[in-house]
N, CA, C, O and the ligand as a Tripos MOL2 file, in Angstrom:
@<TRIPOS>MOLECULE
protein
  253   251    64     0     0
PROTEIN
NO_CHARGES

@<TRIPOS>ATOM
      1 N         -18.3820  -40.0240  -10.1060 N.3       1 MET1
      2 CA        -17.3430  -40.8850  -10.6700 C.3       1 MET1
      3 C         -17.5380  -42.3140  -10.1670 C.2       1 MET1
      4 O         -17.7540  -42.5690   -8.9820 O.2       1 MET1
      5 N         -17.4540  -43.2040  -11.1050 N.am      2 THR2
      6 CA        -17.6480  -44.6220  -10.7530 C.3       2 THR2
      7 C         -16.3030  -45.2990  -10.5620 C.2       2 THR2
      8 O         -15.3670  -45.0940  -11.3340 O.2       2 THR2
      9 N         -16.2290  -46.1040   -9.5240 N.am      3 THR3
     10 CA        -15.0330  -46.9120   -9.3190 C.3       3 THR3
     11 C         -15.2500  -48.2800   -9.9730 C.2       3 THR3
     12 O         -16.0270  -49.1100   -9.5030 O.2       3 THR3
     13 N         -14.5570  -48.4650  -11.0320 N.am      4 TYR4
     14 CA        -14.7010  -49.7410  -11.7160 C.3       4 TYR4
     15 C         -13.8710  -50.7940  -10.9980 C.2       4 TYR4
     16 O         -12.8640  -50.4960  -10.3550 O.2       4 TYR4
     17 N         -14.3200  -52.0160  -11.1260 N.am      5 ARG5
     18 CA        -13.5610  -53.1150  -10.5490 C.3       5 ARG5
     19 C         -13.1460  -54.0830  -11.6590 C.2       5 ARG5
     20 O         -13.7710  -54.1640  -12.7160 O.2       5 ARG5
     21 N         -12.0950  -54.7920  -11.3790 N.am      6 ALA6
     22 CA        -11.6490  -55.7850  -12.3460 C.3       6 ALA6
     23 C         -11.7020  -57.1620  -11.7160 C.2       6 ALA6
     24 O         -11.4650  -57.3240  -10.5190 O.2       6 ALA6
     25 N         -12.0160  -58.1560  -12.5400 N.am      7 CYS7
     26 CA        -12.0950  -59.5210  -12.0660 C.3       7 CYS7
     27 C         -10.6780  -60.0930  -11.8910 C.2       7 CYS7
     28 O          -9.8190  -59.9470  -12.7610 O.2       7 CYS7
     29 N         -10.4650  -60.7440  -10.7470 N.am      8 LYS8
     30 CA         -9.1450  -61.3070  -10.4700 C.3       8 LYS8
     31 C          -8.8700  -62.5250  -11.3810 C.2       8 LYS8
     32 O          -7.7180  -62.8730  -11.6420 O.2       8 LYS8
     33 N          -9.9270  -63.1440  -11.8430 N.am      9 SER9
     34 CA         -9.7340  -64.3810  -12.6260 C.3       9 SER9
     35 C          -9.5970  -64.0840  -14.1160 C.2       9 SER9
     36 O          -8.6040  -64.4670  -14.7360 O.2       9 SER9
     37 N         -10.5910  -63.4010  -14.6960 N.am     10 CYS10
     38 CA        -10.6000  -63.2210  -16.1480 C.3      10 CYS10
     39 C         -10.2070  -61.8040  -16.5560 C.2      10 CYS10
     40 O         -10.1240  -61.5120  -17.7490 O.2      10 CYS10
     41 N          -9.9610  -60.9070  -15.5760 N.am     11 LYS11
     42 CA         -9.4780  -59.5450  -15.8410 C.3      11 LYS11
     43 C         -10.5480  -58.6550  -16.4710 C.2      11 LYS11
     44 O         -10.2300  -57.5310  -16.8590 O.2      11 LYS11
     45 N         -11.7720  -59.0910  -16.5880 N.am     12 ARG12
     46 CA        -12.8260  -58.2620  -17.1300 C.3      12 ARG12
     47 C         -13.0460  -57.0530  -16.2360 C.2      12 ARG12
     48 O         -12.9470  -57.1580  -15.0140 O.2      12 ARG12
     49 N         -13.3450  -55.9040  -16.8370 N.am     13 ILE13
     50 CA        -13.6840  -54.7390  -16.0430 C.3      13 ILE13
     51 C         -15.2170  -54.7200  -15.8650 C.2      13 ILE13
     52 O         -15.9830  -54.8040  -16.8250 O.2      13 ILE13
     53 N         -15.6140  -54.6070  -14.6090 N.am     14 VAL14
     54 CA        -17.0200  -54.6940  -14.2560 C.3      14 VAL14
     55 C         -17.4450  -53.3990  -13.6130 C.2      14 VAL14
     56 O         -16.7500  -52.8820  -12.7370 O.2      14 VAL14
     57 N         -18.6100  -52.8490  -14.0460 N.am     15 GLU15
     58 CA        -19.0530  -51.5560  -13.5510 C.3      15 GLU15
     59 C         -19.7220  -51.6690  -12.1910 C.2      15 GLU15
     60 O         -19.5520  -50.7750  -11.3620 O.2      15 GLU15
     61 N         -20.4490  -52.6960  -11.9350 N.am     16 LYS16
     62 CA        -21.0950  -52.8420  -10.6380 C.3      16 LYS16
     63 C         -21.2300  -54.3090  -10.2670 C.2      16 LYS16
     64 O         -21.0940  -55.2100  -11.0940 O.2      16 LYS16
     65 N         -21.5070  -54.5060   -8.9680 N.am     17 GLY17
     66 CA        -21.6850  -55.8580   -8.4620 C.3      17 GLY17
     67 C         -20.4680  -56.2830   -7.6720 C.2      17 GLY17
     68 O         -19.4310  -55.6200   -7.6860 O.2      17 GLY17
     69 N         -20.6140  -57.4120   -6.9760 N.am     18 ARG18
     70 CA        -19.5350  -57.8830   -6.1070 C.3      18 ARG18
     71 C         -18.8070  -59.0880   -6.7090 C.2      18 ARG18
     72 O         -17.6850  -59.4110   -6.3210 O.2      18 ARG18
     73 N         -19.4630  -59.7340   -7.6540 N.am     19 LYS19
     74 CA        -18.8530  -60.8890   -8.3130 C.3      19 LYS19
     75 C         -18.8000  -60.6320   -9.8040 C.2      19 LYS19
     76 O         -19.6240  -59.8960  -10.3460 O.2      19 LYS19
     77 N         -17.8330  -61.2370  -10.4630 N.am     20 CYS20
     78 CA        -17.7440  -61.1270  -11.9180 C.3      20 CYS20
     79 C         -18.9450  -61.7770  -12.5770 C.2      20 CYS20
     80 O         -19.2150  -62.9560  -12.3480 O.2      20 CYS20
     81 N         -19.6910  -61.0010  -13.4170 N.am     21 PRO21
     82 CA        -20.8720  -61.6160  -14.0650 C.3      21 PRO21
     83 C         -20.5070  -62.6110  -15.1500 C.2      21 PRO21
     84 O         -21.3690  -63.3310  -15.6530 O.2      21 PRO21
     85 N         -19.2360  -62.6540  -15.5110 N.am     22 TYR22
     86 CA        -18.8000  -63.5230  -16.6120 C.3      22 TYR22
     87 C         -18.2850  -64.8570  -16.1270 C.2      22 TYR22
     88 O         -18.5680  -65.8960  -16.7240 O.2      22 TYR22
     89 N         -17.5160  -64.8300  -15.0260 N.am     23 CYS23
     90 CA        -16.9350  -66.1060  -14.5580 C.3      23 CYS23
     91 C         -17.2010  -66.3450  -13.0780 C.2      23 CYS23
     92 O         -16.8510  -67.4040  -12.5580 O.2      23 CYS23
     93 N         -17.8280  -65.3580  -12.3670 N.am     24 GLY24
     94 CA        -18.1370  -65.5550  -10.9650 C.3      24 GLY24
     95 C         -16.9440  -65.2930  -10.0190 C.2      24 GLY24
     96 O         -17.0230  -65.5350   -8.8150 O.2      24 GLY24
     97 N         -15.8520  -64.7950  -10.5970 N.am     25 GLY25
     98 CA        -14.6520  -64.5460   -9.7830 C.3      25 GLY25
     99 C         -14.7740  -63.3120   -8.9060 C.2      25 GLY25
    100 O         -15.6990  -62.5160   -9.0670 O.2      25 GLY25
    101 N         -13.8440  -63.1560   -7.9830 N.am     26 ASP26
    102 CA        -13.8170  -61.9820   -7.0990 C.3      26 ASP26
    103 C         -13.3390  -60.7610   -7.8720 C.2      26 ASP26
    104 O         -12.5560  -60.8640   -8.8160 O.2      26 ASP26
    105 N         -13.8320  -59.6060   -7.4450 N.am     27 LEU27
    106 CA        -13.4540  -58.3250   -8.0800 C.3      27 LEU27
    107 C         -12.5170  -57.5700   -7.1780 C.2      27 LEU27
    108 O         -12.5230  -57.7500   -5.9600 O.2      27 LEU27
    109 N         -11.7000  -56.7120   -7.7880 N.am     28 THR28
    110 CA        -10.7800  -55.8810   -7.0240 C.3      28 THR28
    111 C         -10.7080  -54.4940   -7.6380 C.2      28 THR28
    112 O         -10.8950  -54.3260   -8.8430 O.2      28 THR28
    113 N         -10.4300  -53.4860   -6.7870 N.am     29 THR29
    114 CA        -10.2300  -52.1260   -7.3060 C.3      29 THR29
    115 C          -8.7450  -51.9050   -7.5720 C.2      29 THR29
    116 O          -8.3510  -50.8500   -8.0700 O.2      29 THR29
    117 N          -7.9300  -52.8850   -7.2460 N.am     30 ASN30
    118 CA         -6.4660  -52.7930   -7.4110 C.3      30 ASN30
    119 C          -6.0690  -53.2950   -8.7990 C.2      30 ASN30
    120 O          -5.5960  -54.4210   -8.9610 O.2      30 ASN30
    121 N          -6.2720  -52.4380   -9.7870 N.am     31 TRP31
    122 CA         -5.8780  -52.8470  -11.1560 C.3      31 TRP31
    123 C          -5.4300  -51.5970  -11.9090 C.2      31 TRP31
    124 O          -5.7190  -50.4690  -11.5120 O.2      31 TRP31
    125 N          -4.7140  -51.8360  -13.0110 N.am     32 LYS32
    126 CA         -4.1550  -50.7370  -13.7890 C.3      32 LYS32
    127 C          -4.2700  -51.0020  -15.2810 C.2      32 LYS32
    128 O          -4.0620  -52.1140  -15.7640 O.2      32 LYS32
    129 N          -4.6040  -49.9490  -15.9770 N.am     33 GLY33
    130 CA         -4.5990  -50.0360  -17.4330 C.3      33 GLY33
    131 C          -5.8190  -50.7460  -17.9910 C.2      33 GLY33
    132 O          -6.3120  -51.7130  -17.4120 O.2      33 GLY33
    133 N          -6.2890  -50.2620  -19.1020 N.am     34 THR34
    134 CA         -7.4410  -50.9490  -19.7350 C.3      34 THR34
    135 C          -7.0870  -51.3310  -21.1590 C.2      34 THR34
    136 O          -6.3030  -50.6610  -21.8320 O.2      34 THR34
    137 N          -7.6730  -52.4020  -21.5880 N.am     35 ILE35
    138 CA         -7.5550  -52.8130  -22.9840 C.3      35 ILE35
    139 C          -8.9530  -53.2170  -23.4540 C.2      35 ILE35
    140 O          -9.6680  -53.9740  -22.7980 O.2      35 ILE35
    141 N          -9.3090  -52.6740  -24.6220 N.am     36 VAL36
    142 CA        -10.5960  -53.0860  -25.2140 C.3      36 VAL36
    143 C         -10.2960  -54.0870  -26.3250 C.2      36 VAL36
    144 O          -9.6320  -53.7700  -27.3110 O.2      36 VAL36
    145 N         -10.7830  -55.2550  -26.1450 N.am     37 VAL37
    146 CA        -10.5550  -56.3250  -27.1310 C.3      37 VAL37
    147 C         -11.8020  -56.4600  -28.0200 C.2      37 VAL37
    148 O         -12.9030  -56.7300  -27.5410 O.2      37 VAL37
    149 N         -11.5950  -56.2670  -29.3060 N.am     38 ILE38
    150 CA        -12.7210  -56.3480  -30.2420 C.3      38 ILE38
    151 C         -12.7130  -57.7070  -30.9570 C.2      38 ILE38
    152 O         -13.7320  -58.3890  -31.0590 O.2      38 ILE38
    153 N         -11.5280  -58.0660  -31.4420 N.am     39 SER39
    154 CA        -11.4100  -59.3820  -32.0750 C.3      39 SER39
    155 C         -10.2020  -60.1210  -31.4940 C.2      39 SER39
    156 O          -9.0770  -59.9540  -31.9650 O.2      39 SER39
    157 N         -10.4490  -60.9440  -30.4600 N.am     40 PRO40
    158 CA         -9.3650  -61.6060  -29.7370 C.3      40 PRO40
    159 C          -8.4580  -62.4050  -30.6620 C.2      40 PRO40
    160 O          -7.2500  -62.4750  -30.4380 O.2      40 PRO40
    161 N          -9.0360  -63.0110  -31.7050 N.am     41 GLU41
    162 CA         -8.2200  -63.8700  -32.5680 C.3      41 GLU41
    163 C          -7.1950  -63.0740  -33.3920 C.2      41 GLU41
    164 O          -6.2250  -63.6370  -33.9010 O.2      41 GLU41
    165 N          -7.4250  -61.7480  -33.5150 N.am     42 ASN42
    166 CA         -6.4820  -60.9230  -34.2700 C.3      42 ASN42
    167 C          -5.6360  -60.0110  -33.3810 C.2      42 ASN42
    168 O          -4.9180  -59.1470  -33.8840 O.2      42 ASN42
    169 N          -5.7200  -60.2020  -32.0600 N.am     43 SER43
    170 CA         -5.0320  -59.2920  -31.1450 C.3      43 SER43
    171 C          -3.8890  -60.0150  -30.4270 C.2      43 SER43
    172 O          -4.1150  -60.9970  -29.7200 O.2      43 SER43
    173 N          -2.6560  -59.5200  -30.6170 N.am     44 GLU44
    174 CA         -1.5170  -60.1390  -29.9400 C.3      44 GLU44
    175 C          -1.6300  -59.9760  -28.4360 C.2      44 GLU44
    176 O          -1.2980  -60.8840  -27.6740 O.2      44 GLU44
    177 N          -2.1070  -58.7960  -28.0110 N.am     45 VAL45
    178 CA         -2.2430  -58.5400  -26.5600 C.3      45 VAL45
    179 C          -3.2700  -59.4920  -25.9480 C.2      45 VAL45
    180 O          -3.0650  -60.0220  -24.8560 O.2      45 VAL45
    181 N          -4.3670  -59.7010  -26.6580 N.am     46 ALA46
    182 CA         -5.3850  -60.6330  -26.1570 C.3      46 ALA46
    183 C          -4.7970  -62.0240  -26.0090 C.2      46 ALA46
    184 O          -5.1070  -62.7220  -25.0440 O.2      46 ALA46
    185 N          -3.9630  -62.4390  -26.9380 N.am     47 LYS47
    186 CA         -3.3450  -63.7540  -26.8320 C.3      47 LYS47
    187 C          -2.4300  -63.8330  -25.6280 C.2      47 LYS47
    188 O          -2.4000  -64.8400  -24.9210 O.2      47 LYS47
    189 N          -1.6740  -62.7490  -25.3970 N.am     48 LEU48
    190 CA         -0.7660  -62.7210  -24.2500 C.3      48 LEU48
    191 C          -1.5320  -62.8380  -22.9440 C.2      48 LEU48
    192 O          -1.0770  -63.4870  -22.0020 O.2      48 LEU48
    193 N          -2.6910  -62.2080  -22.8940 N.am     49 LEU49
    194 CA         -3.4580  -62.1850  -21.6560 C.3      49 LEU49
    195 C          -4.4780  -63.3320  -21.5920 C.2      49 LEU49
    196 O          -5.2700  -63.4110  -20.6530 O.2      49 LEU49
    197 N          -4.4540  -64.2040  -22.5820 N.am     50 ASN50
    198 CA         -5.3820  -65.3290  -22.6340 C.3      50 ASN50
    199 C          -6.8370  -64.8880  -22.7060 C.2      50 ASN50
    200 O          -7.7190  -65.5020  -22.1060 O.2      50 ASN50
    201 N          -7.0710  -63.8160  -23.4480 N.am     51 ILE51
    202 CA         -8.4180  -63.3020  -23.6150 C.3      51 ILE51
    203 C          -9.0310  -63.8900  -24.8770 C.2      51 ILE51
    204 O          -8.4510  -63.7800  -25.9580 O.2      51 ILE51
    205 N         -10.1900  -64.5100  -24.7510 N.am     52 THR52
    206 CA        -10.8120  -65.1300  -25.9010 C.3      52 THR52
    207 C         -12.1750  -64.5390  -26.2270 C.2      52 THR52
    208 O         -12.7720  -64.8730  -27.2510 O.2      52 THR52
    209 N         -12.6760  -63.6490  -25.3480 N.am     53 THR53
    210 CA        -13.9920  -63.0310  -25.5540 C.3      53 THR53
    211 C         -13.8320  -61.5130  -25.6910 C.2      53 THR53
    212 O         -13.1090  -60.8960  -24.9090 O.2      53 THR53
    213 N         -14.4960  -60.9130  -26.6720 N.am     54 PRO54
    214 CA        -14.4100  -59.4440  -26.7980 C.3      54 PRO54
    215 C         -14.9370  -58.7730  -25.5290 C.2      54 PRO54
    216 O         -15.8490  -59.2690  -24.8670 O.2      54 PRO54
    217 N         -14.3270  -57.6210  -25.2150 N.am     55 GLY55
    218 CA        -14.7640  -56.8960  -24.0000 C.3      55 GLY55
    219 C         -13.6690  -55.9690  -23.5220 C.2      55 GLY55
    220 O         -12.6570  -55.7600  -24.1910 O.2      55 GLY55
    221 N         -13.9040  -55.4150  -22.3300 N.am     56 LYS56
    222 CA        -12.9790  -54.4550  -21.7550 C.3      56 LYS56
    223 C         -12.2420  -55.1490  -20.5990 C.2      56 LYS56
    224 O         -12.8700  -55.7260  -19.7110 O.2      56 LYS56
    225 N         -10.9360  -55.0880  -20.6230 N.am     57 TYR57
    226 CA        -10.1460  -55.8210  -19.6300 C.3      57 TYR57
    227 C          -9.1070  -54.9120  -18.9710 C.2      57 TYR57
    228 O          -8.7340  -53.8680  -19.5060 O.2      57 TYR57
    229 N          -8.6540  -55.3430  -17.7970 N.am     58 ALA58
    230 CA         -7.5700  -54.6540  -17.1170 C.3      58 ALA58
    231 C          -6.2540  -55.2700  -17.5540 C.2      58 ALA58
    232 O          -6.1460  -56.4860  -17.7140 O.2      58 ALA58
    233 N          -5.2600  -54.4250  -17.7450 N.am     59 LEU59
    234 CA         -3.9300  -54.9290  -18.1530 C.3      59 LEU59
    235 C          -3.2360  -55.6490  -16.9720 C.2      59 LEU59
    236 O          -2.6310  -56.7080  -17.1340 O.2      59 LEU59
    237 N          -3.3460  -55.0350  -15.7910 N.am     60 ARG60
    238 CA         -2.7230  -55.6400  -14.6000 C.3      60 ARG60
    239 C          -3.7490  -55.6710  -13.4870 C.2      60 ARG60
    240 O          -4.4230  -54.6770  -13.2150 O.2      60 ARG60
    241 N          -3.8570  -56.8120  -12.8540 N.am     61 VAL61
    242 CA         -4.7630  -56.9490  -11.7360 C.3      61 VAL61
    243 C          -3.9540  -57.3750  -10.5030 C.2      61 VAL61
    244 O          -3.2210  -58.3640  -10.5280 O.2      61 VAL61
    245 N          -4.1120  -56.5870   -9.4130 N.am     62 GLY62
    246 CA         -3.3620  -56.9040   -8.2100 C.3      62 GLY62
    247 C          -3.9930  -58.0410   -7.4380 C.2      62 GLY62
    248 O          -5.0730  -58.5180   -7.7870 O.2      62 GLY62
    249 N          -3.3110  -58.4770   -6.3800 N.am     63 LYS63
    250 CA         -3.7880  -59.5910   -5.5710 C.3      63 LYS63
    251 C          -4.8960  -59.1220   -4.6290 C.2      63 LYS63
    252 O          -5.4320  -59.9200   -3.8600 O.2      63 LYS63
    253 ZN        -14.2340  -62.9070  -14.3130 Zn       64 ZN64
@<TRIPOS>BOND
     1     1     2 1
     2     2     3 1
     3     3     4 2
     4     3     5 am
     5     5     6 1
     6     6     7 1
     7     7     8 2
     8     7     9 am
     9     9    10 1
    10    10    11 1
    11    11    12 2
    12    11    13 am
    13    13    14 1
    14    14    15 1
    15    15    16 2
    16    15    17 am
    17    17    18 1
    18    18    19 1
    19    19    20 2
    20    19    21 am
    21    21    22 1
    22    22    23 1
    23    23    24 2
    24    23    25 am
    25    25    26 1
    26    26    27 1
    27    27    28 2
    28    27    29 am
    29    29    30 1
    30    30    31 1
    31    31    32 2
    32    31    33 am
    33    33    34 1
    34    34    35 1
    35    35    36 2
    36    35    37 am
    37    37    38 1
    38    38    39 1
    39    39    40 2
    40    39    41 am
    41    41    42 1
    42    42    43 1
    43    43    44 2
    44    43    45 am
    45    45    46 1
    46    46    47 1
    47    47    48 2
    48    47    49 am
    49    49    50 1
    50    50    51 1
    51    51    52 2
    52    51    53 am
    53    53    54 1
    54    54    55 1
    55    55    56 2
    56    55    57 am
    57    57    58 1
    58    58    59 1
    59    59    60 2
    60    59    61 am
    61    61    62 1
    62    62    63 1
    63    63    64 2
    64    63    65 am
    65    65    66 1
    66    66    67 1
    67    67    68 2
    68    67    69 am
    69    69    70 1
    70    70    71 1
    71    71    72 2
    72    71    73 am
    73    73    74 1
    74    74    75 1
    75    75    76 2
    76    75    77 am
    77    77    78 1
    78    78    79 1
    79    79    80 2
    80    79    81 am
    81    81    82 1
    82    82    83 1
    83    83    84 2
    84    83    85 am
    85    85    86 1
    86    86    87 1
    87    87    88 2
    88    87    89 am
    89    89    90 1
    90    90    91 1
    91    91    92 2
    92    91    93 am
    93    93    94 1
    94    94    95 1
    95    95    96 2
    96    95    97 am
    97    97    98 1
    98    98    99 1
    99    99   100 2
   100    99   101 am
   101   101   102 1
   102   102   103 1
   103   103   104 2
   104   103   105 am
   105   105   106 1
   106   106   107 1
   107   107   108 2
   108   107   109 am
   109   109   110 1
   110   110   111 1
   111   111   112 2
   112   111   113 am
   113   113   114 1
   114   114   115 1
   115   115   116 2
   116   115   117 am
   117   117   118 1
   118   118   119 1
   119   119   120 2
   120   119   121 am
   121   121   122 1
   122   122   123 1
   123   123   124 2
   124   123   125 am
   125   125   126 1
   126   126   127 1
   127   127   128 2
   128   127   129 am
   129   129   130 1
   130   130   131 1
   131   131   132 2
   132   131   133 am
   133   133   134 1
   134   134   135 1
   135   135   136 2
   136   135   137 am
   137   137   138 1
   138   138   139 1
   139   139   140 2
   140   139   141 am
   141   141   142 1
   142   142   143 1
   143   143   144 2
   144   143   145 am
   145   145   146 1
   146   146   147 1
   147   147   148 2
   148   147   149 am
   149   149   150 1
   150   150   151 1
   151   151   152 2
   152   151   153 am
   153   153   154 1
   154   154   155 1
   155   155   156 2
   156   155   157 am
   157   157   158 1
   158   158   159 1
   159   159   160 2
   160   159   161 am
   161   161   162 1
   162   162   163 1
   163   163   164 2
   164   163   165 am
   165   165   166 1
   166   166   167 1
   167   167   168 2
   168   167   169 am
   169   169   170 1
   170   170   171 1
   171   171   172 2
   172   171   173 am
   173   173   174 1
   174   174   175 1
   175   175   176 2
   176   175   177 am
   177   177   178 1
   178   178   179 1
   179   179   180 2
   180   179   181 am
   181   181   182 1
   182   182   183 1
   183   183   184 2
   184   183   185 am
   185   185   186 1
   186   186   187 1
   187   187   188 2
   188   187   189 am
   189   189   190 1
   190   190   191 1
   191   191   192 2
   192   191   193 am
   193   193   194 1
   194   194   195 1
   195   195   196 2
   196   195   197 am
   197   197   198 1
   198   198   199 1
   199   199   200 2
   200   199   201 am
   201   201   202 1
   202   202   203 1
   203   203   204 2
   204   203   205 am
   205   205   206 1
   206   206   207 1
   207   207   208 2
   208   207   209 am
   209   209   210 1
   210   210   211 1
   211   211   212 2
   212   211   213 am
   213   213   214 1
   214   214   215 1
   215   215   216 2
   216   215   217 am
   217   217   218 1
   218   218   219 1
   219   219   220 2
   220   219   221 am
   221   221   222 1
   222   222   223 1
   223   223   224 2
   224   223   225 am
   225   225   226 1
   226   226   227 1
   227   227   228 2
   228   227   229 am
   229   229   230 1
   230   230   231 1
   231   231   232 2
   232   231   233 am
   233   233   234 1
   234   234   235 1
   235   235   236 2
   236   235   237 am
   237   237   238 1
   238   238   239 1
   239   239   240 2
   240   239   241 am
   241   241   242 1
   242   242   243 1
   243   243   244 2
   244   243   245 am
   245   245   246 1
   246   246   247 1
   247   247   248 2
   248   247   249 am
   249   249   250 1
   250   250   251 1
   251   251   252 2
@<TRIPOS>SUBSTRUCTURE
     1 MET1         2 RESIDUE 1 A MET
     2 THR2         6 RESIDUE 1 A THR
     3 THR3        10 RESIDUE 1 A THR
     4 TYR4        14 RESIDUE 1 A TYR
     5 ARG5        18 RESIDUE 1 A ARG
     6 ALA6        22 RESIDUE 1 A ALA
     7 CYS7        26 RESIDUE 1 A CYS
     8 LYS8        30 RESIDUE 1 A LYS
     9 SER9        34 RESIDUE 1 A SER
    10 CYS10       38 RESIDUE 1 A CYS
    11 LYS11       42 RESIDUE 1 A LYS
    12 ARG12       46 RESIDUE 1 A ARG
    13 ILE13       50 RESIDUE 1 A ILE
    14 VAL14       54 RESIDUE 1 A VAL
    15 GLU15       58 RESIDUE 1 A GLU
    16 LYS16       62 RESIDUE 1 A LYS
    17 GLY17       66 RESIDUE 1 A GLY
    18 ARG18       70 RESIDUE 1 A ARG
    19 LYS19       74 RESIDUE 1 A LYS
    20 CYS20       78 RESIDUE 1 A CYS
    21 PRO21       82 RESIDUE 1 A PRO
    22 TYR22       86 RESIDUE 1 A TYR
    23 CYS23       90 RESIDUE 1 A CYS
    24 GLY24       94 RESIDUE 1 A GLY
    25 GLY25       98 RESIDUE 1 A GLY
    26 ASP26      102 RESIDUE 1 A ASP
    27 LEU27      106 RESIDUE 1 A LEU
    28 THR28      110 RESIDUE 1 A THR
    29 THR29      114 RESIDUE 1 A THR
    30 ASN30      118 RESIDUE 1 A ASN
    31 TRP31      122 RESIDUE 1 A TRP
    32 LYS32      126 RESIDUE 1 A LYS
    33 GLY33      130 RESIDUE 1 A GLY
    34 THR34      134 RESIDUE 1 A THR
    35 ILE35      138 RESIDUE 1 A ILE
    36 VAL36      142 RESIDUE 1 A VAL
    37 VAL37      146 RESIDUE 1 A VAL
    38 ILE38      150 RESIDUE 1 A ILE
    39 SER39      154 RESIDUE 1 A SER
    40 PRO40      158 RESIDUE 1 A PRO
    41 GLU41      162 RESIDUE 1 A GLU
    42 ASN42      166 RESIDUE 1 A ASN
    43 SER43      170 RESIDUE 1 A SER
    44 GLU44      174 RESIDUE 1 A GLU
    45 VAL45      178 RESIDUE 1 A VAL
    46 ALA46      182 RESIDUE 1 A ALA
    47 LYS47      186 RESIDUE 1 A LYS
    48 LEU48      190 RESIDUE 1 A LEU
    49 LEU49      194 RESIDUE 1 A LEU
    50 ASN50      198 RESIDUE 1 A ASN
    51 ILE51      202 RESIDUE 1 A ILE
    52 THR52      206 RESIDUE 1 A THR
    53 THR53      210 RESIDUE 1 A THR
    54 PRO54      214 RESIDUE 1 A PRO
    55 GLY55      218 RESIDUE 1 A GLY
    56 LYS56      222 RESIDUE 1 A LYS
    57 TYR57      226 RESIDUE 1 A TYR
    58 ALA58      230 RESIDUE 1 A ALA
    59 LEU59      234 RESIDUE 1 A LEU
    60 ARG60      238 RESIDUE 1 A ARG
    61 VAL61      242 RESIDUE 1 A VAL
    62 GLY62      246 RESIDUE 1 A GLY
    63 LYS63      250 RESIDUE 1 A LYS
    64 ZN64       253 GROUP 0 **** ****
């Protein structure tokens, strides 16, 4: 079983590594919920979370 991490900055879910490959932010295992964004411009949730790039994101990321 893999422990996925989420980026504290952009909320991207990252499978491996210590830094977010998308924005260079710190990763955390303290996150909940996933959302897969396919077309950010058509997704209300993506707008709420300020997501502009398709991908897999965490709904909540802890400190
Ligand atoms: Zn990031």
